[in-house]
MIZA-607599 format. One record per residue (C-alpha): x, y, z; residue in one letter. Coordinates in Angstrom, 1 decimal. Layout:
<atoms>
- X, Y, Z, a
...
</atoms>
This chain:
<atoms>
- -14.9, -18.7, -25.3, m
- -12.0, -17.3, -23.4, t
- -12.9, -15.0, -20.5, e
- -10.7, -12.5, -18.8, y
- -10.5, -11.1, -15.3, l
- -9.5, -7.5, -15.8, i
- -6.8, -6.0, -13.5, d
- -7.3, -2.6, -11.9, t
- -4.3, -1.1, -13.8, n
- -6.0, -1.9, -17.1, i
- -9.1, 0.0, -16.1, l
- -7.0, 3.0, -14.8, i
- -5.0, 3.1, -18.1, y
- -8.2, 2.7, -20.1, y
- -10.0, 5.5, -18.3, l
- -6.9, 7.7, -18.6, a
- -6.6, 7.1, -22.3, g
- -3.1, 5.7, -21.7, a
- -3.4, 2.5, -23.9, l
- -1.5, 2.6, -27.1, t
- -3.5, 2.6, -30.4, p
- -2.5, -1.0, -30.9, e
- -3.7, -2.1, -27.4, e
- -7.0, -0.2, -27.3, k
- -9.0, -2.3, -29.8, p
- -8.0, -5.5, -28.0, t
- -9.0, -4.1, -24.6, v
- -12.3, -2.7, -26.1, d
- -13.1, -6.1, -27.4, k
- -12.3, -7.8, -24.1, i
- -14.5, -5.3, -22.2, l
- -17.4, -5.9, -24.7, q
- -17.1, -9.6, -24.6, d
- -15.8, -10.6, -21.2, s
- -15.8, -7.7, -18.8, f
- -15.2, -9.5, -15.5, n
- -13.6, -7.9, -12.4, i
- -13.0, -9.0, -8.9, s
- -14.4, -7.2, -5.9, i
- -10.8, -6.2, -5.1, i
- -10.5, -4.4, -8.5, t
- -13.8, -2.6, -7.8, k
- -12.6, -1.4, -4.4, i
- -9.2, -0.4, -5.7, e
- -10.6, 1.5, -8.7, l
- -13.2, 3.4, -6.6, l
- -10.6, 4.1, -3.9, g
- -7.9, 5.3, -6.3, w
- -6.6, 8.7, -5.1, k
- -5.9, 9.9, -8.6, g
- -9.5, 10.4, -9.6, h
- -11.0, 13.8, -10.6, t
- -14.7, 14.2, -10.0, t
- -15.3, 13.5, -13.7, e
- -12.9, 10.5, -13.6, g
- -14.8, 9.0, -10.6, l
- -18.1, 9.3, -12.4, i
- -16.6, 7.6, -15.5, k
- -15.1, 4.9, -13.3, a
- -18.5, 4.2, -11.7, r
- -20.2, 4.1, -15.1, y
- -17.6, 1.7, -16.4, l
- -17.9, -0.6, -13.3, l
- -21.7, -0.7, -13.8, d
- -21.0, -2.5, -17.0, c
- -18.7, -5.2, -15.4, a
- -19.5, -8.5, -13.9, r
- -18.1, -8.3, -10.4, c
- -16.9, -11.6, -9.0, l
- -16.9, -12.0, -5.2, p
- -13.9, -13.1, -3.2, l
- -14.4, -16.8, -2.3, p
- -15.0, -17.4, 1.4, t
- -11.8, -19.3, 1.9, r
- -9.8, -16.4, 0.5, l
- -11.8, -13.9, 2.7, q
- -10.7, -15.9, 5.8, k
- -7.1, -16.2, 4.6, r
- -7.0, -12.5, 3.7, q
- -8.3, -11.5, 7.1, l
- -5.7, -13.6, 8.8, r
- -2.6, -12.8, 6.7, s
- -3.5, -9.5, 5.0, g
- -2.2, -11.0, 1.7, v
- -4.0, -12.9, -1.1, i
- -1.6, -15.6, -2.4, p
- -0.7, -15.0, -6.1, q
- -0.7, -18.8, -6.7, s
- -4.5, -18.7, -6.5, l
- -4.7, -16.2, -9.4, f
- -2.5, -17.5, -12.2, p
- -1.6, -14.5, -14.4, m
- -1.2, -14.7, -18.1, r
- -0.5, -11.9, -20.5, r
- -1.7, -11.3, -24.0, l
- 1.4, -11.2, -26.1, r
- 0.8, -7.7, -27.4, h
- -0.4, -6.1, -24.2, l
- 2.1, -4.7, -21.7, h
- -0.5, -4.7, -18.8, y
- -1.6, -7.6, -16.7, p
- -4.8, -9.5, -17.6, l
- -6.0, -12.6, -15.9, m
- -7.5, -15.3, -18.1, q
- -9.7, -18.1, -17.1, f
- -11.8, -20.6, -18.9, s
</atoms>
């Protein structure tokens, strides 16, 4: 089974209803079958300045349904030293019909 690590922007677009009618069923299916996020995504989504009170409640509810993956210790140390997480450690792939980034891992 293919699993996905969902990017913050996907969740923002999802909560805002900004996905196209073609994209929404695919994202719904991924969220039902493989709703994985990183701790960074959780922090970014909860700290997003664009939330209304209702939007923040929806975001918290949505995040409660996710499997939140921690940042590995070696990345925590590197992040603290450099302030940047190297993109090479997170190979990005896109679904052909989605215009928003999703991370895929097996």
